C-alpha positions as CSV (number, residue, x, y, z in Angstrom):
1,X,37.3,-6.4,36.9
2,X,35.4,-9.7,36.2
3,X,37.2,-12.5,34.5
4,X,36.7,-12.7,30.8
5,X,35.3,-15.8,29.2
6,X,37.7,-17.5,26.7
7,X,36.1,-18.1,23.3
8,X,37.8,-20.0,20.6
9,X,36.6,-19.2,17.1
10,X,37.5,-21.9,14.5
11,X,36.9,-20.2,11.2
12,X,38.8,-20.2,7.9
13,X,36.9,-17.4,6.1
14,X,38.3,-13.9,7.0
15,X,35.0,-12.2,6.3
16,X,33.0,-14.5,8.5
17,X,35.7,-14.3,11.2
18,X,35.4,-10.5,11.1
19,X,31.6,-10.6,11.5
20,X,32.0,-12.8,14.6
21,X,34.6,-10.5,16.1
22,X,32.5,-7.4,15.4
23,X,29.5,-9.1,17.0
24,X,31.4,-10.0,20.2
25,X,33.7,-6.9,20.5
26,X,31.8,-5.3,23.3
27,X,31.3,-8.5,25.3
28,X,33.6,-9.7,28.2
29,X,35.3,-12.3,26.0
30,X,38.9,-13.1,25.3
31,X,38.7,-14.3,21.7
32,X,41.3,-16.6,20.2
33,X,41.3,-17.9,16.6
34,X,42.1,-21.1,14.7
35,X,42.0,-21.1,11.0
36,X,41.2,-24.8,10.4
37,X,39.9,-27.8,12.3
38,X,43.3,-29.3,13.1
39,X,44.6,-26.1,14.6
40,X,41.3,-25.6,16.4
41,X,41.4,-29.0,18.1
42,X,45.0,-28.4,19.2
43,X,44.1,-24.9,20.6
44,X,41.0,-26.2,22.4
45,X,43.1,-28.9,24.1
46,X,45.8,-26.5,25.1
47,X,43.7,-23.5,26.1
48,X,40.5,-25.1,27.4
49,X,38.2,-22.3,26.3
50,X,34.8,-21.6,27.9
51,X,33.0,-22.0,24.5
52,X,33.9,-22.8,20.9
53,X,32.4,-21.3,17.8
54,X,33.1,-23.8,15.0
55,X,32.8,-23.5,11.2
56,X,32.0,-26.7,9.2
57,X,33.6,-26.2,5.8
58,X,37.3,-25.9,6.5
59,X,40.6,-27.2,5.2
60,X,42.8,-29.7,7.1
61,X,39.9,-31.0,9.2
62,X,36.3,-30.1,8.7
63,X,34.0,-29.0,11.6
64,X,32.3,-32.4,11.8
65,X,35.6,-34.2,12.5
66,X,36.8,-31.5,14.8
67,X,33.6,-31.6,16.9
68,X,33.7,-35.3,17.1
69,X,37.3,-35.2,18.3
70,X,36.6,-32.6,20.9
71,X,33.5,-34.4,22.2
72,X,35.4,-37.6,22.5
73,X,38.2,-35.9,24.5
74,X,37.6,-36.1,28.2
75,X,39.2,-32.7,28.8
76,X,37.2,-30.9,26.1
77,X,33.9,-32.8,26.0
78,X,32.1,-30.4,28.3
79,X,33.0,-27.3,26.3
80,X,29.9,-26.0,24.5
81,X,30.4,-26.0,20.7
82,X,28.2,-23.6,18.7
83,X,28.4,-24.4,15.0
84,X,28.5,-21.5,12.6
85,X,27.6,-22.8,9.2
86,X,26.3,-22.1,5.8
87,X,26.3,-25.8,5.0
88,X,22.5,-26.0,5.0
89,X,22.5,-23.7,2.0
90,X,25.1,-25.8,0.2
91,X,24.3,-29.4,0.8
92,X,23.6,-30.0,-2.9
93,X,26.9,-28.6,-4.0
94,X,29.3,-29.9,-1.3
95,X,30.6,-33.2,0.0
96,X,28.8,-32.8,3.3
97,X,25.8,-35.0,4.1
98,X,22.8,-34.0,6.1
99,X,23.3,-37.1,8.2
100,X,26.8,-35.9,9.3
101,X,25.1,-32.8,10.8
102,X,22.5,-34.9,12.5
103,X,25.2,-37.0,14.3
104,X,27.1,-34.0,15.6
105,X,27.2,-33.5,19.3
106,X,27.3,-29.7,19.1
107,X,25.2,-27.7,21.5
108,X,23.8,-25.3,18.9
109,X,23.8,-24.3,15.3
110,X,23.8,-20.8,14.0
111,X,23.3,-20.1,10.3
112,X,25.7,-17.8,8.4
113,X,25.8,-15.0,7.8
114,X,25.8,-14.7,11.6
115,X,23.3,-12.4,13.1
116,X,25.2,-10.6,15.9
117,X,22.3,-10.5,18.4
118,X,21.5,-14.2,17.9
119,X,25.1,-15.1,18.4
120,X,25.5,-13.0,21.6
121,X,22.3,-14.4,23.1
122,X,23.0,-18.1,22.4
123,X,26.6,-17.8,23.5
124,X,25.6,-16.1,26.7
125,X,23.1,-18.9,27.4
126,X,25.7,-21.6,27.2
127,X,28.3,-19.6,29.2
128,X,25.7,-19.2,32.0
129,X,24.7,-22.8,31.9
130,X,28.3,-23.9,32.5
């Protein structure tokens, strides 16, 4: 049996997390979960996943800060980060600025609610590239 890719999903919303898990359930992925940015950064450093699916609006540490920490960490910098976000729909009602998103070093952005086919294709692209 082929080795499974390790995917870390950093997501605090149970409904969004379930959508991601359902979209990836038939794929050769070993999925681990972190429920906030701080926990996500710690798990990424400990587990060295093959890819990270990262929410933006989270407690403890938001996705902008988590992504910045990961990309500045020599051991995690090469891990592809795919941002899953509804921030674009909420810029006027949140504390997040468009400029923060423009500075992020994430490899890709996927709008919520997540389209399973789009998620699978984009994730596969980055896993093949690495």
